[in-house]
N, C-alpha and C positions, 0 to 999 in steps of 0.2 A: 648630429645623420639617424641616429637612435630615434630621437622625438619627432623628427622628420617623418623617418620611416611607421611610427604609431600611428600618427594626425593622417597617412594617407591609408593605411589598413583602416583604420578608424570612418574613414570616410566609403570604406567600400562594405562596412557592416562586421569586420573584422578586428580580433583583440591581438596584439602580441602580449605573452604574458610568459614568463619565467614557471619551466614544468618540474625544476629540480625537487621541490616540494612536494610535485600531488598526489601523490599516493599518498603521503603523511597524513593527509586529512580528508579521508573516506567513511562512507558512514559504518565499514567493517573494523576500522582501527578503534574509531571512537568506541563503538561499542564492546571491543575487548577492554579499553580504559576502563569503560563504565562499571563493566565487568570485575575487574579487578578490585574497584572501591566498593562495591556491597557485596552486602552477606550470604554466603555462598548456601546459607543455607533455607534463604526465603526460595519462596516461589516466583518466579518471575510470569508476569500475564503480559502479552500482546496483541494491540487490537488492529487487524488488516481490516482496513475501514475503507470500501470501494474495491475490493479482494482481487478483480477482474479474474487475471489467470490464476494469481497464486503464487506470482513470484517474488513478490514481499514474505508471504509465509515462506516460501520455501529458502529464501533467504535467509530467515531467523531460524531455520531449523538447521541451517547447516552451522550456522554460528553457536549455535546451543551444542552440536555435537561436537564442533572443533573446540569448544571449551569444556564436553565433557559435563553438562548439566543436563541431568533429567528433569527436572523439578521445574517444569514449567508447561504451559497453555499457549496455544495461538488462538484467538477468535477472528475468526475469518467470517466480515461483513461483505455480503454482495447480491442487490436485490434484482439480479439477473439472472435467472434459474439457469436458464444455459452456459455461462459462465459458471455457474457456482458447480453443476454438473462436469464442466470440462476441467475445475482445478481440483475435483474430488479425483479425477482421474491421474494428474499428473502428479498429485503430493501425497507420497505415502510416509502417514506418520497419524497416528493417534492422537497426537498430542493438539490436534488443531478440532475446532471446533466450530463447525458449518452454520452461517444463521443468513438463511434468506429473505432476511429484509436489510434495510438503510439503517440507518443514528439519525436521528433529529432531535428539535428539541422539544418535542411532545407525542405522545402516541395519534398517529392518524394513520389515514390509507388516504395516498396519495397518485395522482396521477408519475411514473416512470416512463421519461422518453426514451425509448433505445434503436440508438443509430443501425441503420440496416447493414451499413459496409464496414462503420467503425467502432466495436463497442467503447472504446475508451470516452466516445465522446457522449454515451448514454448519462441524464442526467435525470435529476426532477424539477430540473429548471424548467421552465416554459420554452418549451421550443417548436414551435408552429412550422415545422418546414416539412415538406413530401419524403424525407430521407427516415425520419425515424416513425416506428408504428408506437402507440400508446396503450403503458396496461396500466392498473391498477396495484399499485403497492404498499405494505404495510412500511412505514416508520416507526422504530420505535426508540421510547429513553429509557423506561422503565425496565432493569434488568436484572436477573438478582445471580452476580455474576459466583460471587463465594460461597462455597459449598458448607 
C-alpha cells in the first residue's frame, strides 16, 4: 500500500520521505562537526559568492559566534551595488570584507544583468529580456587575500 501511495504522490510531483532524521544532516550540524575536527588556532575564511542580501554571511557569523570562534573573515562578493549596500545595513560585523564585483575565470569587465523585480535572478549570463537592466561590472580572479 505504501508503494502505491508513493507512486500516486510522485505522479503529482510530490515525494513521501521519512523526516525522522531531517535535522541531523543540515548545514549547521555539518559545520559544527567540521569545526571540531579542524585546528582551533587556524583562521577560517569563508567566501560568500553572489552574496545577495548577506543571509549566508549572517548564518556563518552566527555559527562562528555559537562555537566561540573569533579568528575568521568572511569575504562577501556581490556585483549588484544596491544589494551590497542593503547587506551592509543588515550585517553588523567587522569580520565581513565587502567586494562589489563578481568572481570569474579572468579579470575583465562584463555586462551584468540586474533583474528589476527579482534580484536573485540577476546574472553575468546574457539574458535579453525587458525585465533586466544592463550594467558594466568587473569580474576578478587575481585577489590578494593573505596578509
